[in-house]
N, C-alpha and C positions, 0 to 999 in steps of 0.2 A: 702391614698396613697398606692398603691399595693406594695406587698411583692418585695423585690430585685430578679433579674431575676435568681440568682442561686439557690435561696431558692426554686424556683418553679419547678427545674429539677429534676426529680426522682434520688433517691439515686443509683439505679442500672444503669441508664445512665451516671451518673457522675463515676462511678466505671469502666465502659467500656471504657470512653473517657481517664480516668487516666492510664487504661491497656494498651491502644494503642498509648500513647503519646511518648513512647519510653524512656524518662526521664523527669525528674522534672525540673522546671525553674531554672535559676540561683540562689543559695543561696547570700546572700549579700556579702559572704566573697569570694565566686567563681567569682562574677561580679566586686570586687573589683580588684581580680588578674587578670581577663580579661582586664580591664582597664588599668593595669600598664603594661601588655604584649604589649598592643596597643600603648601604649604611648612611651614605650622603642624602639618598631619597628619604629613609625615615628620619633623618634629622630635619630635612625641609618640612615633612608632613607634621611634625611636632612642632617647629616654629610657627606654621601656620595655624595649628590648633591652638597654640597659646595667645597668638596675635588676635585670634577671634574670641577668644574667652575675655582677652582685655578689652576690646571693642565692645563685645557685649555687655561686659561690667560696666564701662563706662556710659553705655547708653541707659542701663536699668539706673545707675546713679543720677544721670541728667533729668531722665523722665520720671523717675518714679516708679518705674512699672518695666516690664519687659516686653516690648511689642505692642500688642493692640489693646485696648481699652477691654475691661472686664465683659461689658455688655455684649460685645461681639467677638468672645474667644471661640465660641461654638459657631460662628458663622462660616458656611462653605458654599461654593457655586452650585453644590447638589441640593442644599437644603433652602435654595432661593426660591421662594414660590411664583412659578410664572403664571400670569393670570391676565396678561393684556399684550396687545401687539408690542412689539418692540423689545420685549422683555427677554425673549429667546436669544435675538439677534445680539442684546447687550451682554448676555452670560456668554453665548459662542466667542465675543470678543475679548472678553477677560481671560478666558480659557486659551486664546490664541496668545496673548499677552504673558499668560504664565507660561505656557509650553515654551515659548521662544524667549524666556527671561534670561538675560546675561548672555546669548548667543549673539555673534558678531552679524552686524546690519540688521537685528531686529528691532523694533520699536520700543523705546526705552520709556515712553511716558504716556500717561492716560489722563484725560480731562472729563469728569463726570459732571453734567450739567443738569438742573432740574429742581423741582420744587421739593420741600421737605415730605418725607414718608414715602418717597418712590424707590428706596433700598440702595442708594449710593453707598452708604458706610457699609451695608451687608457685603457687597460686591466687592467693594475696596479691602475690607477686612479678610473677606475669605482669601483674596489673593495673598496677603501678609499671613495669614495663617497657613497658608498651604507653603509659602516660603520658608518659614520659621520651620515648619515639620520637615523640611528638607535640609536643615541646616543653615539656611541664611538668617539676616537680621532683617526686621522690619518695624517701623513704627508709624502710629497712626495718632495726629496731634492737630489740634486747632491752630490757625494761624497765631491767634492771639495767645495761645499757650507757649508756642515757640517763641515769640516775641517777648514775652514774659521771663523765659529760660535766660535768653540772651541778655535781656535787660539786667536781670538779677548779678550776671556774672561783672556788672560793672561795681559793684558794691566793694568797698574796699575790703570786708572780711569774706569775700567770696573765695571758696578753694580752688576755683577755676577761673580762668580769663575769658574774655568775651571771643578772643579768637579760638580759645579751645573749644567751647561750646559749638560753634559755628564748624570747626573741623571735624567734629564728633556727628554732628548731623549730615555732615557730607559723606563720612566712611559708611554708615548703614546702607545696607544692599538695596532698600526701598523705604523712600520716605512719603508718607501720604500726609496731605495737608489739607484739613476739613476747615469750611468755613472760611474759605479765603478771603471772601469779601468783607468779613467781621472783624479782619484784624484792625488794629490801630494805624491810621493814615498819618499819624504826625509824622514829621519827615524823617527822623532817625528811626522810628518802627517800620515805618515803609521800606527804608533801605534794608532792614534786616532780613525781611522775606525776600527780597530781591537778591541780596547776598546770598542766602541759604540755596536758593536755587539756581544762582549762578556758580557756585562751588560745586554742586551736585552735577550740573550739565556740563562744566568744565571736565570733571572726573569721569563722565561717561556714566554718570549712575543715574537712574530712573526717578521721576517724580511724577505722582498720581495727584491731582489738584480735584477737590470737590467744592461745588459751587450751588448755590440756589439762582444764580444769575443765568441769563441767557448767554451763550458762548460768545457772541460779538462785545457784549457789555462786559464780559470777565476778560477779555483779551484786552480790552480798552483799559479796563481798571489795572491789569498786570504791567502794562506799558509795553511799548513797542520792542526793545531790547530782549526783555523777558520773553514775550510771546514768540518773536521770532527764534528763538532758540529752543522754545518748548516745540512749537509745530513743525520743526525739521523731523521729527521723530515721534509721532505721538498717535493715538487712538483717540476720536472723541465719541464720548457715550452720552447721548440726549434721552434723558429720562422724562417722556413727554406723557406718562401714563398716569392716572390717578394717584394720590397718595393712599397706601396701604392702610394707614391709620384711620381714615376717614371714610374708607370704603366698606370696612368691616361692618 
């Protein structure tokens, strides 16, 4: 038999190869540490995936759906029809919000104000659809719907508590609250909306509010405390163009 290949390589060439290699191969103990780090990273990835699936399941059970309402499941920023001055600026603002979502220092909140038919739901749902497609969680619900979910948890036969419902609403990556001014204004119900927003802002989670009111009237409706927390980090989209429904 011939000699092993390595013994046939001149020593001078081996020295050049070793000199250019940069570093030696893993030593046994180093490789063991590498395997341990990879195993721990895999464990954390699995735990994060399990936690996300659990949170998504809780939201589906709470809202009787996953994410966006059926009518807006196909909404995107690309298929929003721009026909009037201001609409392109609104779409650009939505794109900035989406591109920066979750990044440190990015604006967390959005407020859409304008009359019915101006595309507020389309734009907000498009943001949610894009986030869901990227693996994040997002929900669109009316203020009254959220109040009813929390109120139902107070029943003696409810499988969840009021605190659990509010906690779940605080966990979702993005919560869009539609028809904010049409929710119940009874003392307890009004506090529900404030509590949900407060929990999310405290956790650094974004909220998107949709309203038919003028911005000043909406902020007065929400109250000074919640308004102050939202406007510290938000985009304001004023939809002042005609209704799409009535202009067709």
